C-alpha positions as CSV (number, residue, x, y, z in Angstrom):
1,M,19.5,95.1,-16.4
2,L,16.9,94.6,-19.1
3,H,15.1,91.2,-19.0
4,L,13.1,90.3,-22.0
5,T,10.8,87.3,-21.8
6,P,11.1,84.8,-24.7
7,L,7.7,86.0,-26.0
8,K,8.8,89.7,-26.0
9,S,12.0,88.8,-27.7
10,L,10.1,86.8,-30.3
11,L,7.7,89.6,-30.9
12,L,10.5,92.2,-31.2
13,A,12.4,90.0,-33.7
14,S,9.3,89.2,-35.7
15,A,8.2,92.8,-35.9
16,L,11.6,93.9,-37.1
17,A,12.0,91.0,-39.5
18,L,8.6,91.8,-41.1
19,L,9.6,95.5,-41.4
20,A,13.0,94.6,-42.8
21,A,11.2,92.6,-45.5
22,T,8.9,95.5,-46.5
23,P,9.9,97.0,-49.8
24,A,11.4,100.5,-49.6
25,T,13.0,102.8,-52.1
26,A,16.7,102.5,-52.6
27,Q,17.4,105.7,-50.6
28,E,14.8,105.3,-47.9
29,K,15.3,103.0,-44.9
30,F,12.6,102.0,-42.5
31,R,12.6,104.4,-39.5
32,V,12.4,103.0,-36.0
33,I,12.5,105.0,-32.8
34,T,13.0,103.5,-29.4
35,T,12.5,104.8,-26.0
36,F,16.1,104.1,-24.8
37,T,19.4,103.0,-26.2
38,V,19.4,99.3,-25.1
39,I,16.3,98.7,-27.2
40,A,17.9,100.7,-30.0
41,D,21.0,98.5,-30.0
42,M,18.8,95.3,-30.1
43,A,16.6,96.6,-32.9
44,Q,19.6,97.7,-35.0
45,N,21.2,94.3,-34.5
46,V,18.0,92.6,-35.7
47,A,17.3,95.0,-38.6
48,G,20.8,95.5,-39.8
49,D,21.0,97.8,-42.8
50,A,17.3,97.6,-43.5
51,A,16.3,100.2,-40.9
52,D,17.5,103.5,-39.5
53,V,17.2,103.0,-35.7
54,S,17.5,105.8,-33.1
55,S,16.7,106.3,-29.5
56,I,14.7,109.2,-28.0
57,T,16.9,109.2,-25.0
58,K,20.7,109.5,-25.1
59,P,23.2,107.1,-23.5
60,G,23.3,107.6,-19.8
61,A,20.0,109.4,-19.6
62,E,17.6,108.8,-16.8
63,I,14.9,106.9,-18.7
64,H,12.3,106.8,-15.9
65,D,11.8,110.5,-15.6
66,Y,13.0,111.7,-19.0
67,Q,11.5,115.0,-20.2
68,P,10.9,114.7,-24.0
69,T,11.5,117.8,-26.1
70,P,9.3,119.1,-29.0
71,G,12.2,117.9,-31.2
72,D,11.7,114.4,-29.9
73,I,8.0,114.4,-30.8
74,K,8.8,115.7,-34.3
75,R,11.4,113.1,-34.8
76,A,9.2,110.3,-33.5
77,Q,6.3,111.4,-35.7
78,G,8.4,110.6,-38.7
79,A,9.0,107.1,-37.6
80,Q,7.3,104.0,-38.9
81,L,7.6,102.1,-35.7
82,I,8.2,102.9,-32.0
83,L,9.6,100.3,-29.7
84,S,9.2,100.7,-25.9
85,N,9.9,98.5,-22.9
86,G,6.7,99.1,-20.9
87,L,6.4,97.9,-17.3
88,N,6.4,101.5,-16.2
89,L,10.1,101.9,-17.0
90,E,9.4,104.9,-19.2
91,R,6.8,106.7,-17.1
92,W,6.8,109.6,-19.6
93,F,6.0,107.6,-22.7
94,A,2.2,107.3,-22.4
95,R,1.9,111.1,-22.4
96,F,4.5,111.4,-25.2
97,Y,2.7,108.8,-27.4
98,Q,-0.6,110.7,-27.2
99,H,1.0,113.4,-29.4
100,L,1.8,111.0,-32.2
101,Q,-0.6,110.0,-34.9
102,G,-0.4,106.9,-36.9
103,V,2.9,105.6,-35.5
104,P,2.5,101.9,-34.4
105,E,4.1,100.9,-31.1
106,V,5.5,97.6,-30.0
107,V,5.9,97.1,-26.3
């Protein structure tokens, strides 16, 4: 079960609200990538139609020891924000994130 502290919840909501308020072209949505589906569901509920939210891992995947693919890195590089849980839940993420350039992360 995922437990978010009130501060983490506030930071997540604030980050997504700011990003949703950022002007974008009519055809282009803000792109958010998350490390797993629970965070993707929360982010999509906060962002609504303002963002295209997707998860690196698929439903039911083992998120602790996930093995990212080159396609995952390519897809994440095109994102404007990455949301992760932290607390060593996604042990693979630190190495994965080293391959990305200029994509901000919110933990």
